[in-house]
N, C-alpha and C positions, 0 to 999 in steps of 0.2 A: 320830211314822213312825204316827201314823194320819192326821194332816192332810195327809202327803205321799201316804199310799198314796192320799183319797176326791182328790187333787188330781189325782193321775195317774191314776185311774179315770176324772176329768171330761176330761182331755186325751184319753183313748183313747173314750169316748164320742162326742166333737167329732169328733175324726177319723173316725171308721164314719160317723158320717152326714154329716160332706162328701163320702163316697168310697163313701153309698150305692149306687149303680149300679155298682163297679166292682171286679168280682171280684179284682183283681190291682191295685198289691201288698197286700199286710194293713199295719194300719197299726203293728205291734211288731215288724215285720221285713222290711224291704221284698225281701230277698233270698228269703223261701221263699213256694214255689209250692204255692197251696189254691184249690181252683177254687170250695169255697163262697165267698160273701163276703162281708166283714166284717163286715155288721150281722149275718148269720147265726151266725156262730162269738161273736161278742161277744151275744146275746140267749142264745146255749144253754151260756155260759158263766156267765151273770148267771143261768139257773135254776137250772143243778145248782150256784151259790155258797148260793141259798136253800136249795134240798134239803141243801146241808151245816147251814145254821143250824138248819133246820126238824130233822135229827137231833140236832145239839146241843140245842135246846128240849127232844126229847126223853128225851134221856142224863141233862140235869139238872132233869127234872121227873119221876122215879119213883114220886109219889104221885098225879101227874094221869095218867100213865100206867096207874096197876094201878087207878084207877078208873075208866075208861075201858074199857082192856083185860082186867084181871082178872087180868094179871098184869105182871111186868119183867124183861124180858131185856137188859140195858145190854149185852151183848158183841154183840149183832144190833144197838145201836143206834148202839154204837161205830165197828159194820167198815163200816156202810150210809152213816156220813158219812166216814169213809175214801177209799170209793169212789165218792161223788159230788164229795168234794173232787180226787181223782184225774183225774176227769172234766173239772171246773174248769183245771188245771195243763194237760190235754192239748189245748184247745179253744183257751182264750184263758191264757197263761201270766202275763198281768201281774197278774190275778185272784187269781191262785193259784201266784208266784213259789215253786214247791219243784222242788229238785235234784232231776234224773229219778232219781240215785242211790238218794232216801229210797222213792220206789214201787219202785226193782227189787230192794231190800231190804225194802221194809217190807211190800209184799204178799204177798210169799211165807209171812212170819210168816200171815199170815191164813189162807190157803190152808190151812198147817199145824196151826193152830188149829182150825180147822173140819172137818179132819180127823181130829183127836185126839179134838173134842168129838164127834163123828159114832160112833165106835166106844167111847166112855168113858162121861162121865154126862150127855149129848145126849140120849139114848136115853131117860132117866130123867124130862125132863122131861116136866109134862106137857099144857105149851101146844108141845111140838116134838113134830116127827116127822126120823128119821133122813136122810132124805131133804130136808128142808131146810137140812141143815146140807151134805150133799153139793153141794145145788147153790147155796148161798155158798159153798165151797168152788170150785166149777169162775166163779162168777162174780167171786172175787177172782184165782184163774187166769190166766180171759180178759182180766181186766184187767192185771194185768203182764205177759201173754206182747204184748199191742198196746202198752208200753215199749220190752220188751225185745226185740221180734220176732228170738227165734233162730234162726227157719227159716221157710221160703215158701214152699208149695208148694199144690196144689189140693186133696189132701184136709185139711190144715190147714183151709183155709179152708174150705169147705164142711162141716167137723165146727163148726167154730163159728159160722158161720151157721146152722146147726143149732140150738146149741143158744140161743140170742141170739131165736131165732125163736120156739124153743119156752118160751121166758121170757117174753117182750114175752107169748105167746098166753094165758100162764098167767095175766097181769097184769089182760089185758083181761078175761078171765074174774073173774076176782077184782073190779075193777072196777062190773063190774056186778052183780055178787053182794050187793057191800057197800052198793049204793043201795038196797039194801032196807030198812037200815038203818045213814045214810050219819052221820058224824063228821069231824071236820075229819083225825085222826091215819091214819085206814083209808084215806082219799081222796087225802092227799098221799101217803102211802108208795106207795099203788097209781099213782097219775101217776108217780113223780119213776123207781117202778121200770118204767116202760112205756116212760120216756123214755130210760131208760139204754140201755133193750134195745135202742127205734130204733135209735139213735145207735151205738151197739157194733154192730150188725148193718151198718149203712152206713159204718162204718171198718172194718168185716170184708171186705165187698163191696168196695166203692170205698175203699180207703185212702190215696189223694190229696186226695179229696174235705172232710173235715175234717181230718184228721190234722197237728199244727204241729211235733210235733218231727222 
């Protein structure tokens, strides 16, 4: 199974390189009309896949996390990994062939989880702030909306654009602030958050450019 996955990935890379200057068609679906060139989609998908592995590393190394950050928040590590994996599926399905139904039902669980946490025990966590949980709930909700697309409208578009713009701006500030005391964990989480915000902003304003679902 693993060997077949990497063989499929190698074929995908080969096709993408061969079509470097061809925005259409995509190598994994000849009928999908997307403006972005395959190499860009593949690069973004691979980057978010690395981000998923990054959060898997964080989740599976609580002692290291506590040593660097002074605390462990396994729920955050898990749901951030879920978000990044959902990004992989939306951009390059062959890299993470998760059925859409999993995201349609799984992402709302995260939304409800963070809302519950915001009003209950999350406020008592010394490393946490209530608005952090609200922001994470909105992040997962925005990801769910991208898959479900239950309604299209100007106000919805600009509402999500404002959120992702704020989200990205916050992590730009975090990125510069953390440069005073840099470490791999903080740098990685800031970069992946910022990249996710930028890609989601593009998907919100120009949905046909990157989305392949």
